C-alpha positions in Angstrom: -114.6 -9.4 49.4 -112.5 -12.4 48.5 -113.1 -15.8 50.1 -109.8 -15.6 51.9 -110.5 -12.1 53.3 -113.9 -13.2 54.7 -114.4 -14.2 58.4 -115.4 -17.7 59.2 -119.0 -16.5 59.8 -119.2 -14.7 56.5 -117.9 -17.8 54.7 -120.4 -20.0 56.4 -123.2 -17.7 55.4 -122.1 -17.4 51.8 -121.9 -21.2 51.4 -125.1 -21.8 53.3 -127.1 -19.5 51.1 -125.5 -21.0 48.0 -126.8 -24.4 49.3 -130.2 -22.7 49.8 -130.3 -23.6 53.5 -132.0 -21.5 56.1 -130.1 -21.1 59.4 -132.5 -23.5 61.0 -132.2 -26.2 58.3 -128.4 -25.8 58.3 -128.1 -26.0 62.1 -130.3 -29.1 62.0 -128.3 -30.8 59.3 -125.0 -30.0 61.0 -126.4 -30.9 64.5 -125.3 -27.6 66.0 -127.4 -24.9 67.7 -129.0 -22.1 65.6 -127.6 -19.8 68.2 -124.0 -20.8 67.3 -124.7 -20.3 63.6 -126.2 -16.9 64.2 -123.4 -15.7 66.4 -120.8 -16.9 63.9 -122.5 -15.2 61.0 -123.1 -12.0 63.0 -119.4 -11.9 64.1 -120.3 -12.3 67.8 -118.2 -15.5 67.8 -115.1 -16.0 65.6 -114.7 -19.7 65.8 -116.2 -22.9 67.2 -115.0 -26.3 68.4 -113.4 -28.6 65.9 -116.3 -31.0 66.4 -118.8 -28.3 65.4 -116.7 -27.1 62.5 -116.3 -30.6 61.1 -120.1 -31.2 61.2 -120.8 -27.7 59.6 -118.3 -28.4 56.9 -119.9 -31.8 56.2 -123.3 -30.3 56.1 -122.1 -27.7 53.6 -120.2 -30.4 51.6 -116.9 -28.7 51.9 -113.6 -29.5 53.7 -112.9 -27.9 57.1 -109.9 -26.1 55.5 -112.1 -24.5 52.9 -114.5 -23.4 55.6 -111.7 -21.8 57.5 -110.1 -20.2 54.4 -106.8 -21.5 53.2 -105.1 -18.1 53.3 -106.6 -16.7 56.4 -104.6 -15.6 59.4 -105.9 -18.7 61.3 -104.9 -21.3 58.7 -101.1 -21.9 58.9 -98.9 -20.8 56.0 -96.6 -23.7 55.2 -93.2 -23.0 53.6 -93.1 -26.0 51.4 -89.4 -25.6 50.6 -88.3 -25.1 54.2 -90.3 -28.0 55.5 -89.4 -30.3 52.7 -93.0 -30.9 51.6 -92.3 -31.1 47.9 -89.3 -33.4 48.4 -91.3 -35.7 50.6 -94.2 -35.7 48.2 -91.8 -36.7 45.4 -90.3 -39.5 47.5 -93.8 -40.9 48.4 -95.1 -40.7 44.9 -91.8 -41.8 43.1 -92.1 -43.5 39.7 -90.3 -46.4 41.3 -93.5 -47.4 43.0 -95.7 -47.2 39.9 -96.5 -50.7 38.5 -95.0 -51.4 35.1 -92.5 -48.6 34.9 -89.6 -50.4 36.6 -86.9 -48.4 38.4 -84.2 -46.1 37.2 -82.6 -45.6 40.6 -78.9 -45.9 40.9 -77.9 -48.9 43.1 -75.5 -48.0 45.9 -72.2 -49.9 46.0 -72.7 -50.6 49.7 -76.3 -50.7 50.9 -76.9 -49.3 54.4 -77.2 -51.9 57.2 -80.4 -52.5 59.1 -78.6 -51.2 62.2 -77.8 -47.9 60.3 -81.4 -47.5 59.1 -82.8 -48.1 62.6 -80.4 -45.6 64.1 -81.5 -43.0 61.5 -85.1 -43.8 62.1 -84.7 -43.3 65.9 -83.1 -39.9 65.1 -86.2 -38.9 63.0 -88.5 -40.0 65.8 -86.7 -37.8 68.3 -87.1 -34.8 65.9 -90.7 -35.6 65.3 -91.5 -35.6 69.0 -90.1 -32.1 69.2 -92.4 -31.0 66.3 -89.4 -29.7 64.3 -90.9 -30.0 60.8 -88.0 -28.3 59.0 -85.4 -30.6 60.4 -87.6 -33.7 59.7 -88.3 -32.5 56.2 -84.5 -32.2 55.5 -83.8 -35.8 56.6 -86.8 -37.9 55.4 -86.4 -37.9 51.6 -82.8 -39.2 51.8 -83.8 -41.8 54.5 -86.7 -43.0 52.3 -84.3 -43.5 49.4 -81.8 -45.3 51.6 -84.4 -47.6 53.2 -85.9 -48.4 49.8 -82.5 -49.1 48.3 -81.8 -51.5 51.2 -85.0 -53.5 50.6 -83.7 -54.1 47.0 -80.2 -55.0 47.9 -80.5 -57.0 51.1 -81.8 -60.5 51.3 -83.5 -62.9 53.8 -84.1 -61.6 57.3 -82.2 -58.4 56.7 -84.5 -57.6 53.8 -87.6 -58.2 55.9 -86.2 -56.0 58.6 -85.4 -53.3 56.0 -89.0 -53.4 54.8 -90.0 -52.9 58.4 -87.9 -49.8 58.8 -89.1 -48.5 55.4 -92.7 -48.9 56.6 -92.0 -46.8 59.7 -90.2 -44.1 57.7 -93.2 -43.9 55.4 -95.4 -43.6 58.4 -93.4 -40.7 59.8 -93.4 -39.0 56.4 -97.1 -39.6 55.9 -98.2 -38.2 59.3 -96.0 -35.2 58.8 -97.7 -34.5 55.5 -101.1 -34.8 57.1 -100.0 -32.5 60.0 -99.0 -29.9 57.4 -102.4 -30.1 55.7 -101.3 -32.5 52.9 -103.7 -35.3 53.9 -104.0 -36.8 50.4 -100.3 -37.2 50.2 -100.3 -38.7 53.7 -102.9 -41.2 52.6 -100.8 -42.3 49.6 -97.7 -42.6 51.9 -99.6 -44.9 54.3 -100.5 -47.2 51.4 -96.7 -47.4 50.8 -96.2 -48.0 54.5 -98.7 -50.8 54.6 -97.2 -52.5 51.5 -93.8 -52.4 53.2 -95.1 -53.7 56.5 -96.7 -56.6 54.7 -93.4 -57.4 53.1 -91.8 -57.3 56.5 -94.4 -59.7 57.9 -95.1 -57.5 60.9 -98.8 -57.7 61.9 -98.5 -55.1 64.6 -96.7 -52.6 62.4 -99.6 -53.1 59.9 -102.0 -52.3 62.7 -100.1 -49.1 63.6 -100.3 -48.0 60.0 -104.1 -48.4 60.2 -103.9 -46.3 63.4 -102.2 -43.5 61.4 -104.7 -44.0 58.6 -107.5 -43.5 61.1 -105.9 -40.2 62.1 -105.5 -39.0 58.5 -109.1 -39.8 57.8 -110.0 -37.9 61.0 -108.0 -34.9 59.7 -110.0 -35.1 56.5 -113.3 -35.0 58.4 -114.1 -38.6 57.3 -115.1 -39.6 60.8 -117.2 -42.7 60.0 -114.3 -44.1 58.0 -111.8 -43.1 60.7 -113.8 -45.0 63.3 -114.4 -48.0 61.1 -110.8 -48.4 60.0 -109.6 -48.5 63.7 -112.3 -50.9 64.8 -111.9 -53.3 62.0 -108.2 -53.6 62.6 -108.7 -53.9 66.3 -111.1 -56.8 65.7 -108.6 -58.5 63.5 -106.0 -58.3 66.3 -108.2 -59.9 69.0 -105.7 -59.7 71.8 -105.7 -62.2 74.7 -105.7 -60.0 77.8 -104.2 -62.9 79.9 -101.4 -64.1 77.7 -100.5 -61.4 75.2 -97.7 -59.0 75.9 -97.7 -55.2 76.3 -96.9 -54.5 72.7 -99.9 -56.2 71.2 -102.2 -54.9 74.0 -100.8 -51.4 73.5 -101.4 -51.4 69.7 -104.9 -52.6 70.3 -105.4 -49.9 72.9 -104.1 -47.2 70.5 -106.7 -48.3 67.9 -109.4 -48.0 70.5 -108.4 -44.5 71.3 -108.4 -43.6 67.5 -112.0 -45.0 67.3 -113.0 -43.0 70.4 -111.7 -39.8 68.9 -113.6 -40.2 65.7 -116.8 -41.3 67.5 -116.9 -38.4 69.9 -116.3 -35.8 67.2 -119.0 -37.5 65.2 -121.4 -37.0 68.2 -121.5 -40.7 69.2 -120.6 -40.2 72.9 -121.8 -43.6 74.0 -119.7 -45.5 71.5 -116.7 -43.2 72.3 -117.1 -44.1 76.0 -117.2 -47.8 75.1 -113.9 -47.5 73.2 -112.3 -45.5 76.0 -113.4 -48.1 78.5 -111.8 -50.9 76.5 -108.6 -48.8 76.2 -108.6 -48.3 80.0 -108.8 -52.1 80.4 -105.8 -52.6 78.1 -103.8 -49.8 79.9 -104.6 -51.3 83.3 -103.4 -54.7 82.1 -100.1 -53.2 80.9 -99.9 -51.2 84.1 -97.5 -48.4 83.1 -97.0 -45.8 80.4 -95.0 -47.1 77.5 -93.9 -46.2 74.0 -95.1 -48.8 71.6 -94.2 -48.5 67.9 -93.2 -44.9 68.5 -96.7 -44.2 70.0 -97.4 -43.6 73.7 -99.9 -45.8 75.4 -100.8 -46.4 79.0 -102.9 -45.0 81.8 -101.8 -41.4 81.2 -102.6 -41.5 77.5 -106.0 -42.9 78.2 -106.6 -40.2 80.7 -105.6 -37.6 78.2 -108.0 -39.1 75.6 -110.8 -38.9 78.2 -110.1 -35.2 78.7 -110.1 -34.7 74.9 -113.5 -36.5 74.7 -115.0 -34.3 77.3 -113.6 -31.1 75.5 -114.9 -32.3 72.1 -118.3 -32.8 73.8 -118.0 -29.3 75.3 -118.3 -30.7 78.9 -115.6 -28.3 80.0 -116.0 -28.7 83.8 -115.9 -32.4 83.4 -112.7 -32.1 81.3 -110.9 -30.1 84.1 -112.1 -32.6 86.7 -110.7 -35.5 84.6 -107.4 -33.6 84.1 -106.7 -33.8 87.9 -105.8 -37.4 87.4 -103.3 -36.7 84.5 -99.7 -36.0 85.4 -97.4 -34.6 82.8 -94.2 -33.6 84.6 -91.5 -36.3 84.3 -93.5 -38.5 82.0 -91.0 -39.6 79.3 -93.5 -41.7 77.4 -95.2 -38.5 76.1 -93.4 -36.3 73.6 -93.4 -32.5 73.8 -96.0 -32.3 70.9 -98.3 -34.8 72.7 -98.1 -32.8 75.9 -98.7 -29.6 74.0 -101.8 -31.0 72.4 -103.1 -32.0 75.8 -102.5 -28.5 77.1 -104.5 -27.2 74.1 -107.4 -29.2 75.4 -107.1 -27.6 78.8 -106.9 -24.2 77.0 -110.2 -24.9 75.2 -111.9 -26.0 78.4 -110.8 -22.9 80.3 -111.8 -20.7 77.4 -115.2 -22.3 77.2 -115.7 -21.4 80.9 -114.6 -17.8 80.2 -111.4 -18.3 82.3 -109.2 -16.7 79.7 -106.2 -16.0 82.0 -105.9 -19.7 82.8 -106.4 -20.6 79.1 -103.6 -18.3 78.1 -101.3 -19.9 80.8 -101.8 -23.3 79.2 -101.0 -22.0 75.7 -97.8 -20.4 76.9 -96.8 -23.7 78.5 -97.5 -25.4 75.2 -95.4 -22.9 73.3 -92.4 -23.6 75.6 -92.7 -27.3 74.9 -93.3 -27.3 71.1 -93.1 -23.8 69.5 -92.7 -24.9 65.9 -95.6 -27.4 66.2 -97.8 -24.6 67.4 -97.1 -22.5 64.3 -98.6 -25.3 62.1 -101.4 -26.6 64.2 -104.7 -25.1 63.0 -106.8 -25.7 66.1 -104.1 -24.0 68.2 -104.1 -21.0 65.9 -107.9 -20.9 66.0 -107.9 -20.9 69.8 -105.2 -18.2 70.0 -107.1 -16.1 67.5 -110.4 -16.2 69.5 -108.7 -15.5 72.8 -106.8 -12.6 71.2 -110.0 -11.2 69.8 -111.6 -11.4 73.2 -108.8 -9.6 74.9 -109.8 -6.2 76.2 -106.5 -4.5 75.8 -103.5 -4.7 73.5 -100.1 -6.2 74.4 -101.5 -8.8 76.7 -99.7 -12.1 76.8 -102.2 -13.6 74.4 -101.8 -10.7 71.9 -98.0 -11.2 72.1 -98.4 -15.0 71.4 -100.7 -14.2 68.4 -98.0 -11.9 67.1 -95.3 -14.6 67.5 -97.6 -17.0 65.5 -98.3 -14.4 62.9 -102.0 -14.6 63.5 -103.1 -11.0 63.9 -102.3 -8.1 61.7 
């Protein structure tokens, strides 16, 4: 049987035996229960929480994607042409950025204005919030070229502003690449974003690039690095809770949430709660939900992060209790993809309590909000797969959703 055709449990067993680990030694090394390993390998369970999968992958010295199987029905198949992956890759790794090669780009007769660039960036942000990767992929390469050209042709304050826009465009492109599984390209793009932010002289934009870096490291399973990056940048910001405005406090709060996510997945719940507590303080000081540097922050987002921490720790009852204080309807600070990701946490909580009907209801809500995002989100696909496998009869709503996502044969 090929690696791609194997189930998750079969793949774990094969790699575990290759590493000459007993189930007990492997479970101890991965900090998971022997019962979980046994059930996965025997096909009683088909998946596990991302926290457990990340630790098992680390214990086996493989990436999570390899553990899942790149060509499995769970792992999303990315149409690199339709989503613009190759074009964005080429834009982020252009020879124009390589030291010593110079540039062979054709200079435009009339460089775009900063106002034009900002308008185009705002359009990209609206598309990103909807999770429409194909539309975003069609726009980003050209916008990167325009913004890069403007930084070469404009001068003074306009040039600094153009570098700021270029940084944000790089950040959008980099996080899109990471979301589609291209984390190494995403990392390179964030180096470009940080270089541009430094040329812009925008300290808070640099901090938001580090927030995105933390997320990319998180996606790679480099949890210690993800936490450290966010904490180090937060310490550099050192906000004054009395005198600093909402923007600086919000950026600092976002970094605390990034650190909390990495810590809780790395089984450091006390540190995660400390970061969450600090983020709550910042959110309370701001007083309302806001969008800061294209990222939501405020009491609602901290509440969502608290629910996620409870789900990652498999405290499912606690997660649903915390969810009672989170209100999504009418909240314009949260994008459809952000809301869909929160609904996935509720799905996992309900599923963990064997309340599959309610779990399915959350997934269907998420699909209505961000259908394309769901097709490419691995954890969503894993969750749908497990619920569909558990369904006792065909053509249930969860089976139909699995069909729409091309998960089941």
